[in-house]
C-alpha positions in Angstrom: -2.2 19.1 18.1 1.1 17.5 17.0 1.1 14.1 18.7 1.2 12.4 15.3 4.3 14.2 14.0 7.6 12.3 14.0 11.0 13.9 13.6 12.6 11.2 11.4 11.4 8.4 9.2 13.3 5.9 11.4 11.1 7.0 14.4 8.0 6.8 12.2 8.6 3.1 11.3 9.7 1.9 14.7 7.8 -1.1 16.0 6.9 -2.7 12.6 7.1 -6.4 13.3 8.5 -9.4 11.4 5.7 -11.1 9.4 3.6 -7.9 9.0 1.5 -7.2 6.0 2.6 -3.9 4.7 0.5 -1.8 2.2 2.8 0.4 0.2 1.4 3.2 -1.9 2.6 4.2 -5.3 1.9 3.8 -9.0 5.4 2.9 -10.1 7.4 5.6 -8.4 4.5 8.1 -8.4 3.5 8.4 -4.7 6.0 5.8 -3.6 7.0 6.6 0.0 10.7 6.0 -0.6 12.0 7.5 2.6 9.7 5.4 4.7 10.7 2.2 2.8 14.4 3.1 3.2 13.7 3.5 6.9 12.0 0.2 7.0 15.0 -1.4 5.5 17.2 0.0 8.2 14.7 -1.0 10.9 15.1 -4.6 9.9 11.6 -6.1 9.8 11.6 -9.3 7.7 9.3 -12.0 6.4 6.9 -9.3 5.2 3.9 -9.5 2.9 3.9 -6.4 0.7 0.8 -5.2 -1.1 1.4 -2.6 -3.8 0.4 -1.8 -7.3 3.6 -3.2 -8.7 6.7 -5.1 -7.5 9.3 -2.4 -7.5 11.1 -0.2 -10.0 14.9 -0.1 -10.5 16.9 -0.4 -7.3 15.1 2.1 -5.1 12.0 2.1 -2.8 10.2 -1.2 -2.8 12.8 -2.8 -5.1 15.5 -2.1 -2.5 13.4 -3.7 0.2 13.0 -6.8 -2.0 16.7 -6.9 -2.7 17.4 -7.1 1.0 15.4 -10.4 1.2 13.0 -8.9 3.6 9.8 -9.8 1.7 8.2 -13.2 1.7 5.3 -12.4 -0.6 4.2 -9.7 -3.0 0.5 -9.0 -3.7 0.3 -6.7 -6.7 -1.2 -6.0 -10.1 1.9 -5.5 -12.3 4.8 -7.7 -11.1 6.8 -7.1 -14.3 7.8 -4.1 -16.2 11.0 -2.9 -17.9 12.8 -2.1 -14.7 11.5 -4.9 -12.4 14.8 -6.8 -12.5 15.0 -7.2 -8.7 11.6 -8.9 -8.4 12.2 -10.9 -11.6 15.4 -12.4 -10.3 13.9 -13.3 -6.9 10.8 -14.9 -8.5 12.7 -16.9 -11.0 15.0 -18.2 -8.2 12.0 -19.2 -6.2 12.9 -16.8 -3.4 9.6 -14.9 -3.3 5.9 -15.6 -3.6 3.5 -13.8 -5.8 -0.2 -13.2 -5.8 -1.5 -11.3 -8.9 -4.6 -9.3 -8.3 -6.3 -7.2 -11.1 -5.8 -3.5 -10.4 -9.5 -2.6 -9.8 -9.8 -5.7 -7.5 -6.7 -4.6 -5.6 -8.2 -1.2 -4.9 -11.6 -2.5 -4.1 -10.3 -5.3 -1.8 -8.5 -2.7 0.3 -11.5 -0.3 0.2 -13.7 -3.2 1.4 -11.4 -3.8 4.3 -11.7 -0.1 5.3 -15.5 -0.1 4.9 -16.0 -3.3 7.0 -17.3 -5.3 4.0 -16.8 -9.0 4.6 -16.5 -10.0 0.9 -17.9 -9.0 -2.5 -18.6 -10.5 -5.9 -16.7 -9.1 -8.9 -16.7 -10.2 -12.6 -13.0 -9.4 -13.2 -10.9 -12.6 -13.7 -13.8 -15.0 -14.4 -12.6 -17.8 -16.6 -8.9 -17.0 -16.0 -6.3 -18.6 -13.7 -6.8 -15.7 -11.3 -10.3 -17.1 -10.5 -9.1 -20.7 -9.9 -10.2 -22.2 -6.6 -12.5 -19.2 -5.8 -16.2 -19.3 -5.2 -18.3 -18.1 -8.1 -21.9 -17.1 -8.3 -24.4 -16.3 -11.2 -26.0 -12.9 -10.7 -28.5 -11.6 -13.3 -27.1 -14.0 -15.9 -23.4 -13.1 -15.3 -20.7 -15.0 -13.4 -19.0 -13.3 -10.5 -16.0 -14.3 -8.4 -16.0 -13.9 -4.6 -13.2 -11.7 -3.4 -12.1 -11.0 0.2 -10.8 -7.8 1.7 -7.1 -7.1 2.0 -6.1 -5.8 5.4 -2.8 -4.4 6.4 -0.9 -4.4 9.7 0.8 -1.2 8.4 0.4 1.2 5.5 3.2 3.3 4.2 1.9 6.2 2.2 3.3 9.2 0.3 1.2 12.4 0.4 1.8 16.0 -0.6 0.9 18.0 2.5 -0.5 17.3 6.0 -1.7 19.5 8.8 -0.7 19.0 12.4 -3.7 16.8 13.0 -2.8 14.5 10.1 -5.3 15.5 7.5 -3.8 14.7 4.0 -3.9 16.2 0.5 -2.2 14.4 -2.4 -0.6 15.7 -5.6 -2.0 14.5 -8.9 -1.3 10.8 -9.7 0.6 10.4 -6.4 -2.8 10.1 -4.9 -3.3 6.6 -6.4 -3.7 3.9 -3.7 -3.0 6.1 -0.6 -6.6 6.9 0.3 -7.8 3.3 0.3 -4.7 2.0 2.0 -5.1 4.5 4.8 -8.5 3.0 5.6 -7.3 -0.6 5.4 -4.4 -0.8 7.9 -4.1 -0.8 11.6 -1.1 1.5 11.6 -0.9 4.2 8.9 2.4 6.0 8.4 2.7 8.9 6.0 5.6 10.9 4.5 4.7 14.3 3.2 6.6 17.2 1.6 5.3 19.7 4.1 3.4 19.9 7.4 1.2 23.0 7.8 -0.7 24.4 10.8 -4.2 22.9 11.4 -6.7 25.1 9.5 -4.3 25.9 6.6 -5.6 23.1 4.4 -8.7 23.8 2.4 -11.2 21.3 4.0 -12.6 20.6 0.5 -9.2 19.4 -0.7 -8.6 17.0 2.2 -8.7 13.4 0.8 -7.6 11.4 3.8 -9.0 12.6 7.1 -6.8 12.6 10.2 -8.8 9.9 11.8 -7.1 7.4 9.6 -3.5 8.7 10.1 -1.3 7.6 13.0 2.2 8.9 12.1 3.4 11.7 9.8 7.0 12.7 8.9 8.3 15.2 6.4 10.5 13.7 3.7 
């Protein structure tokens, strides 16, 4: 079965619409699906909300997408680091919105979307500006904040290998947010280093089953 295999990254990202919420995997550049992001830049979708661990590094990948002015809002855990000059400039100029989400909450909010959980209570952020305006509840003597799932219209993920059905394995820290993002988006697009025949992957090593994957392209 090879219906999910695309010849080029441009083909794989075709149809992404303006205004979409796009989940982009990566921990810094580890696992960042750079070729898919570059293809999205060429594709032209704009007014995007991007959900990622951070707000871009240097001038490539997500940072390049930001530099093109295609992103309306970033939802992330680490908006600033030593090489986040693209985002810094846009934010200081008032040209982009930011929602900061603690890293564990970010992962859990996407996992909740994939699991069909309507909302959950979490203690992270209590008593800080991140909890302002949110519902709180006392549970067993501890204050918790109500958090809602993060759902994506599209997820762009980098994995190591896929088989022709779309089962995925990841390489070391490049695994990061890919597995939860794959469950949380309506359309899941994956770039991999290699596509192998179905049956060649050790089933025990498969992290993301093919049921969650819509499109695969080799980078």
